[in-house]
C-alpha positions as CSV (number, residue, x, y, z in Angstrom):
1,M,20.5,23.9,-2.8
2,K,18.1,21.7,-0.8
3,F,19.2,18.2,0.4
4,R,18.2,15.8,3.0
5,I,20.3,13.6,5.2
6,I,19.3,10.0,5.8
7,E,20.8,7.3,8.0
8,L,21.4,3.9,6.6
9,P,21.8,0.8,8.7
10,P,25.1,-1.1,8.5
11,F,25.1,-3.2,5.3
12,T,27.4,-5.2,2.9
13,A,28.4,-3.5,-0.3
14,V,30.2,-4.6,-3.4
15,S,31.7,-2.9,-6.5
16,S,32.4,-3.9,-10.0
17,G,35.6,-1.9,-10.0
18,L,36.5,0.4,-12.9
19,D,35.6,-0.6,-16.4
20,K,37.1,1.7,-19.1
21,D,35.5,-0.4,-21.9
22,F,31.9,0.0,-20.8
23,D,31.5,-3.7,-21.4
24,F,28.1,-5.2,-20.3
25,T,28.7,-8.5,-22.3
26,E,28.9,-11.7,-20.2
27,K,32.7,-11.6,-20.4
28,G,33.1,-7.9,-19.6
29,I,33.6,-6.5,-16.1
30,L,30.1,-5.0,-15.9
31,G,28.5,-8.1,-17.4
32,K,30.2,-10.3,-14.9
33,F,29.2,-8.0,-12.1
34,S,25.6,-8.0,-13.3
35,T,25.5,-11.8,-13.2
36,Y,27.0,-11.9,-9.7
37,F,24.9,-9.1,-8.3
38,S,21.6,-10.5,-9.8
39,A,22.2,-13.8,-8.0
40,I,22.4,-12.1,-4.5
41,T,19.3,-12.2,-2.4
42,P,19.6,-9.4,0.1
43,L,19.0,-9.9,3.8
44,P,16.1,-7.8,5.2
45,K,18.6,-5.4,6.7
46,D,20.2,-4.9,3.3
47,H,16.9,-4.4,1.5
48,F,16.6,-0.8,0.5
49,R,16.1,0.9,-2.8
50,P,17.8,1.7,-5.1
51,R,19.9,-1.4,-4.6
52,D,22.6,-0.4,-7.0
53,F,24.2,2.7,-8.6
54,L,26.2,3.0,-11.8
55,Y,28.4,6.1,-12.2
56,F,31.1,7.4,-14.5
57,D,34.4,8.0,-12.7
58,R,35.6,11.1,-14.5
59,E,39.1,11.0,-13.0
60,N,39.7,7.4,-14.1
61,Q,37.5,7.6,-17.3
62,G,35.4,4.5,-16.7
63,L,32.1,3.1,-15.3
64,V,31.8,1.8,-11.8
65,W,28.8,-0.2,-10.6
66,I,28.2,-0.3,-6.8
């Protein structure tokens, strides 16, 4: 398996927390996180891509957006 190691500068990160309902509506966990996260203007030191990552937490059976 090939992989590469990169170094990221210190940055601020946030998480939606676990959402077992997969709810992207404005009242759902992921929808509220989307509204919050979309309003953030990153500082130059926090400006790298991709800016976010959505994953399925198999152990807890829900989506987490970081």
